[in-house]
C-alpha atoms as an extended CHARMM CRD file, in Angstrom:
* protein
*
        88  EXT
         1         1  MET       CA            112.8660000000      175.0980000000      -75.2950000000  PROA      1               0.0000000000
         2         2  THR       CA            109.8860000000      176.9070000000      -75.0790000000  PROA      2               0.0000000000
         3         3  ASP       CA            106.0410000000      176.1540000000      -75.7200000000  PROA      3               0.0000000000
         4         4  PRO       CA            104.9590000000      177.1940000000      -78.9230000000  PROA      4               0.0000000000
         5         5  LEU       CA            101.4100000000      178.0590000000      -76.9760000000  PROA      5               0.0000000000
         6         6  GLU       CA            103.1380000000      181.1350000000      -75.2530000000  PROA      6               0.0000000000
         7         7  GLN       CA            103.8760000000      182.3330000000      -78.4520000000  PROA      7               0.0000000000
         8         8  ILE       CA            100.2840000000      182.7600000000      -79.3240000000  PROA      8               0.0000000000
         9         9  GLU       CA             99.2690000000      186.9120000000      -79.0580000000  PROA      9               0.0000000000
        10        10  MET       CA             96.3240000000      186.8940000000      -77.0650000000  PROA      10              0.0000000000
        11        11  ILE       CA             93.5920000000      188.8230000000      -78.7940000000  PROA      11              0.0000000000
        12        12  PRO       CA             90.7620000000      191.4000000000      -77.2570000000  PROA      12              0.0000000000
        13        13  ILE       CA             87.2910000000      191.0190000000      -77.8430000000  PROA      13              0.0000000000
        14        14  ALA       CA             86.8500000000      193.2270000000      -80.6470000000  PROA      14              0.0000000000
        15        15  GLU       CA             88.7360000000      190.6330000000      -82.8370000000  PROA      15              0.0000000000
        16        16  VAL       CA             86.6510000000      187.8830000000      -80.8910000000  PROA      16              0.0000000000
        17        17  ALA       CA             83.5010000000      189.1590000000      -81.9700000000  PROA      17              0.0000000000
        18        18  LYS       CA             84.6630000000      189.9600000000      -85.5250000000  PROA      18              0.0000000000
        19        19  ARG       CA             85.7080000000      186.0690000000      -85.6230000000  PROA      19              0.0000000000
        20        20  VAL       CA             82.4330000000      184.9600000000      -84.1510000000  PROA      20              0.0000000000
        21        21  GLY       CA             80.3220000000      186.8400000000      -85.7490000000  PROA      21              0.0000000000
        22        22  PHE       CA             78.5670000000      187.8610000000      -82.9660000000  PROA      22              0.0000000000
        23        23  SER       CA             78.3170000000      191.1910000000      -80.5980000000  PROA      23              0.0000000000
        24        24  ARG       CA             80.4320000000      191.7840000000      -77.2210000000  PROA      24              0.0000000000
        25        25  SER       CA             77.0790000000      191.1670000000      -75.2840000000  PROA      25              0.0000000000
        26        26  MET       CA             76.4870000000      188.0060000000      -77.2190000000  PROA      26              0.0000000000
        27        27  ILE       CA             79.6550000000      186.8410000000      -76.6780000000  PROA      27              0.0000000000
        28        28  TYR       CA             79.3810000000      187.2050000000      -72.8110000000  PROA      28              0.0000000000
        29        29  VAL       CA             75.6040000000      185.4470000000      -73.2600000000  PROA      29              0.0000000000
        30        30  LEU       CA             77.3770000000      182.7740000000      -74.2200000000  PROA      30              0.0000000000
        31        31  ILE       CA             79.9680000000      182.3730000000      -71.7620000000  PROA      31              0.0000000000
        32        32  LYS       CA             77.4160000000      182.1930000000      -69.2550000000  PROA      32              0.0000000000
        33        33  GLU       CA             74.5340000000      179.8860000000      -71.1170000000  PROA      33              0.0000000000
        34        34  ASP       CA             76.8230000000      178.3600000000      -73.6770000000  PROA      34              0.0000000000
        35        35  GLY       CA             80.4160000000      177.0510000000      -73.2050000000  PROA      35              0.0000000000
        36        36  PHE       CA             81.7900000000      180.0620000000      -74.8860000000  PROA      36              0.0000000000
        37        37  PRO       CA             85.6180000000      180.0600000000      -73.7860000000  PROA      37              0.0000000000
        38        38  GLU       CA             86.5920000000      182.4760000000      -70.8320000000  PROA      38              0.0000000000
        39        39  PRO       CA             88.2760000000      185.7560000000      -71.3560000000  PROA      39              0.0000000000
        40        40  ILE       CA             92.4340000000      185.7220000000      -69.3080000000  PROA      40              0.0000000000
        41        41  LYS       CA             91.8710000000      188.6600000000      -67.6940000000  PROA      41              0.0000000000
        42        42  THR       CA             94.8410000000      191.0930000000      -66.3090000000  PROA      42              0.0000000000
        43        43  ARG       CA             93.7750000000      194.3890000000      -64.4640000000  PROA      43              0.0000000000
        44        44  SER       CA             91.2070000000      195.4320000000      -66.8270000000  PROA      44              0.0000000000
        45        45  ALA       CA             91.9290000000      194.0320000000      -69.8360000000  PROA      45              0.0000000000
        46        46  SER       CA             90.4390000000      190.8100000000      -70.9500000000  PROA      46              0.0000000000
        47        47  ARG       CA             91.6200000000      188.6110000000      -73.7870000000  PROA      47              0.0000000000
        48        48  TRP       CA             91.0650000000      185.3210000000      -75.1960000000  PROA      48              0.0000000000
        49        49  CYS       CA             93.2550000000      182.4050000000      -76.9330000000  PROA      49              0.0000000000
        50        50  PRO       CA             92.8220000000      182.5020000000      -80.1060000000  PROA      50              0.0000000000
        51        51  LEU       CA             93.0340000000      178.8530000000      -80.4880000000  PROA      51              0.0000000000
        52        52  GLU       CA             90.0620000000      178.2430000000      -77.8460000000  PROA      52              0.0000000000
        53        53  ILE       CA             87.8140000000      180.2820000000      -80.0990000000  PROA      53              0.0000000000
        54        54  TYR       CA             88.5060000000      178.0070000000      -83.0030000000  PROA      54              0.0000000000
        55        55  GLU       CA             88.1150000000      175.0820000000      -81.2500000000  PROA      55              0.0000000000
        56        56  TRP       CA             84.7510000000      176.2860000000      -79.6500000000  PROA      56              0.0000000000
        57        57  LYS       CA             83.7750000000      177.3330000000      -83.3330000000  PROA      57              0.0000000000
        58        58  GLN       CA             84.8890000000      173.8870000000      -84.6230000000  PROA      58              0.0000000000
        59        59  ARG       CA             82.7420000000      172.0400000000      -82.1380000000  PROA      59              0.0000000000
        60        60  LYS       CA             79.7660000000      174.0280000000      -82.3480000000  PROA      60              0.0000000000
        61        61  LYS       CA             80.3680000000      173.1360000000      -86.2350000000  PROA      61              0.0000000000
        62        62  ALA       CA             80.0670000000      169.4730000000      -85.2180000000  PROA      62              0.0000000000
        63        63  GLU       CA             76.6760000000      169.6690000000      -82.9400000000  PROA      63              0.0000000000
        64        64  ARG       CA             75.0120000000      170.9150000000      -85.8600000000  PROA      64              0.0000000000
        65        65  PRO       CA             72.4110000000      168.3530000000      -86.8560000000  PROA      65              0.0000000000
        66        66  GLY       CA             73.6990000000      166.6600000000      -89.6180000000  PROA      66              0.0000000000
        67        67  ALA       CA             76.9190000000      167.9840000000      -89.2940000000  PROA      67              0.0000000000
        68        68  SER       CA             78.5040000000      164.4000000000      -89.7440000000  PROA      68              0.0000000000
        69        69  ARG       CA             76.2210000000      163.6290000000      -92.8420000000  PROA      69              0.0000000000
        70        70  ALA       CA             77.7580000000      167.2000000000      -94.2050000000  PROA      70              0.0000000000
        71        71  ALA       CA             81.3350000000      165.8020000000      -93.6720000000  PROA      71              0.0000000000
        72        72  GLU       CA             80.2480000000      162.5340000000      -95.2120000000  PROA      72              0.0000000000
        73        73  GLN       CA             79.0230000000      163.7470000000      -98.3110000000  PROA      73              0.0000000000
        74        74  SER       CA             82.0280000000      166.6540000000      -98.8040000000  PROA      74              0.0000000000
        75        75  LYS       CA             83.9870000000      163.7430000000      -99.5330000000  PROA      75              0.0000000000
        76        76  PRO       CA             85.1830000000      162.5400000000     -103.2850000000  PROA      76              0.0000000000
        77        77  LYS       CA             83.2680000000      159.5130000000     -104.0680000000  PROA      77              0.0000000000
        78        78  PRO       CA             84.6480000000      156.9540000000     -105.9760000000  PROA      78              0.0000000000
        79        79  ARG       CA             84.4860000000      156.4620000000     -109.4060000000  PROA      79              0.0000000000
        80        80  ARG       CA             82.2890000000      154.2520000000     -111.0510000000  PROA      80              0.0000000000
        81        81  GLU       CA             83.9520000000      151.4450000000     -113.8620000000  PROA      81              0.0000000000
        82        82  ARG       CA             82.4170000000      151.5350000000     -117.0490000000  PROA      82              0.0000000000
        83        83  ASP       CA             80.9650000000      148.2200000000     -118.4150000000  PROA      83              0.0000000000
        84        84  ASN       CA             82.7300000000      148.5650000000     -122.0470000000  PROA      84              0.0000000000
        85        85  SER       CA             81.8390000000      144.7480000000     -122.7390000000  PROA      85              0.0000000000
        86        86  ASP       CA             78.9820000000      146.1430000000     -124.9890000000  PROA      86              0.0000000000
        87        87  LEU       CA             81.2640000000      147.8620000000     -127.2890000000  PROA      87              0.0000000000
        88        88  ILE       CA             83.1250000000      145.3860000000     -128.6460000000  PROA      88              0.0000000000
């Protein structure tokens, strides 16, 4: 049985930049300063795991000020029952 994670295609920096909206140079700054996932290097190529990029983005969203409040506000509010006793 093969590991499903081994079937994930690794992506080049151009694709990483497109997914996170940062330049190539900013990605390397984030690797050094902000815990951005490091590439897997093979000879002269650097590739990233898309799952690690996704997890980093989710972490950053959760770290935002008010992120937990925003998540609470996006939940549907329970409906109030109407009091129809005055209609009788």
